[in-house]
N, C-alpha and C positions, 0 to 999 in steps of 0.2 A: 456614543463612544463606549458605553458599558453594557449595552444590551446583549445578553447571552446569545441571542439569535444571530448576532453578527460577529461572533467570536472568530469563525474561520476567515471572514473578510478582514478583520483586524490583523490576524496572523499572516495572511497572505500579503497584506500591505506592508507589514514590518519586514518580511523577508524580501519583498521586491525592493524596498528602500535599501536594504543591505547589499543586494547584488548590484544595483545601479551604482552605489557608492564604491563597490569593489572595482567595477568597470572603469569608473572615472579615475580611481587611484592608479590602476594599471596604465591607462593612457597618459596620465600625468607623469608617472615614473619613467616612462619611455621617452618623454619629451620630444625633441626634434625628430627622432626616428619615426614616430607615428606621423608627424606632420608631412614627412617626405614620402610616405607610402601608405595611403589610406583611401577608402572609398566613402561615398556619402552615407552608406548604411552601416558603417563600422560600429557605431554605438549600439544600435539595436541588435546587430549580429553578435557582438560580444556579450551583451546582456543575456541573450538567448542561451549561449554556451555556459555562461556562469550560473544561470538558473539550473541547468542540468548538473553542474558541479555542486551547487548548494544542495541539491536533492540527494547527493551521496553522503551528506552529513548524517551519521547514525548516532551521534552522541548528544546533540542539542535538542531541546524541546521544540515542538511545532511552533512556528512563529519566531524562533531564534536560530533556525538553521542558517548556516553561513558558508561562504567560500573557503575561509581559512580551515575550518574543520572538514569541509567536503574534500579538500585536496589531500587529506590523509589516505584517501582511497585511490588505489592504482587505477581503478576504472575511471575516476574523475580526472586523474592526470592524463589518461589516454584521450579523454574528450577534448582537453585543451591543447595538448601537444599537436603541433602541425597547423595551428591556427594562422590563417593569412589575414593580415590587417588590411590588405587591398584585395578584395575579391576579384577584381578585374585582372590581377596579376598574381596568380598562385605560384609558389615556388616551383612546383612540378611542371607548370606550363611554360616557365621562362628558362629554367636551368635543367639540363639533362646530364647530371653527374651525381656521384655519391658524396653526401655531406656527412661528416662525423664530428662529434663534439667530445672534448676532454672535460669531464665534469669538474675536475679539480681546478683547472686553470681557466676554463672558459674558451680555450682555443678551438676555433672552428676550422677544420681542414676540408678542402674540396679535392676530390680525386682529379688527376690530370685530365684536362679536356680541351677541345678546340672551340673557342668562343663562336666562330663563324658557323660551325656545324652543330653545336650543342647548346646554343642560346637563341631565344627568340627576342629580337630587339626592334625598337621603333625605327621607322624610316628616318634617315638622316643621322642616326647615331654613329659616332666614330669611336667612342670609348665607353667604358662602364666602370663603376666602382663597387667595391665590396667592403662591408664593415660588420664586425661582430659586436654584439652587446651581451654583457653578462650582468643580469639583474638579480638582486636579492630583494624580495618584497615580503612584508608582513601584513597580510590582509586584516589581521586582528587589531594591530596597533596603528596601521597607516604609514609605517616607516618604510623607506626604500633606499636602495643604493645601486647606482648604475655605473658600470665600467665599460668603456668603449675601446675598441681597437682603432689604430689609425685607418683612414680610408685608403685602401689599395686600389689604384687606378690602372686599368689594362686597356690596350687597344683592341678594338673589334677587328681582328685580322686572322688570317689563316696560319695559326701558330698554336702551340699548346701552353697552357698555364697550369700551375699547381698551387693554388692559393692556400696560405696559412695565415689566419687572422687571429692575432693574440691581443686580448684586452689589456689595457694599461695596468690593471691590477685585479686582484680577487676581492670582491666585496666582503667585508667582515661582518656585516649585519646578519643576525640570525633571522631566517625566514625561508621562503620558497625560492629556490634558484631557477632562473629562466635564462635560456640561451637563445639569442635571436640573430638572424642574418638579414642584412639590408642590402639590396641590389638597386643601383640607380644607373641611368644612362645619360650620356652627354654628347655634345657635338663640339669638335675642336675647330676653331676658325682662327687662322693666323696666330697659332700658338696659345690661344686662350680657350678654355673649356666653358661651355654654356650648358646649363641644365635645360633639358628638353621639356617643354610644357605639355607633356603627355603622361598623365598618371596611369595609363593603361598598362605600363610595363614595369614600374617600380615595385619591388617586392619587399615586404617585411614579414618574415615568417618566424613563428615561435618553434624553433627546431626541437628543443628538448626542455623538460622540467626535471630538476634534480633536487 
């Protein structure tokens, strides 16, 4: 444990433990949003990206580099922005429209589009839902606060929609701001909506970091 020959090994181990902890914290902070749109390799994919973010930490000593300090770099932010929690359903492969975010309120707006023409949906789907998440997370302390918008449900029909998703509030926690969009698909039968057991189309995308 103290042999100088293994100093680099110990440092790498400490940093790996730090980034795996950051990945677990982010998944925990997002709670049910992740459960509803993830793939089997999410943990390893997220750790890989966070390792790159950690490498952007230019203030900590080797062995102590971390995600919190790495995110002070705009390059690190760009690495994490756009991350899809379900690799089988990236935002760009499901939705073909312009998505914008209001950093101050967390409101996510989607430009007017026709769901039948500009969305890829699973067989049997009759409706889809959209939900925004505004997360503040402090990777240094482990604190987090998540505010969600109501789930807006739309019919998959030949019509145009202009969604505006407004989180219930603005998180007051100091930390990194993250804006996320969740898309899920349903089937309506006799007035009741049923979740489709097909995770290949549910989207959870980290739209922006602020």
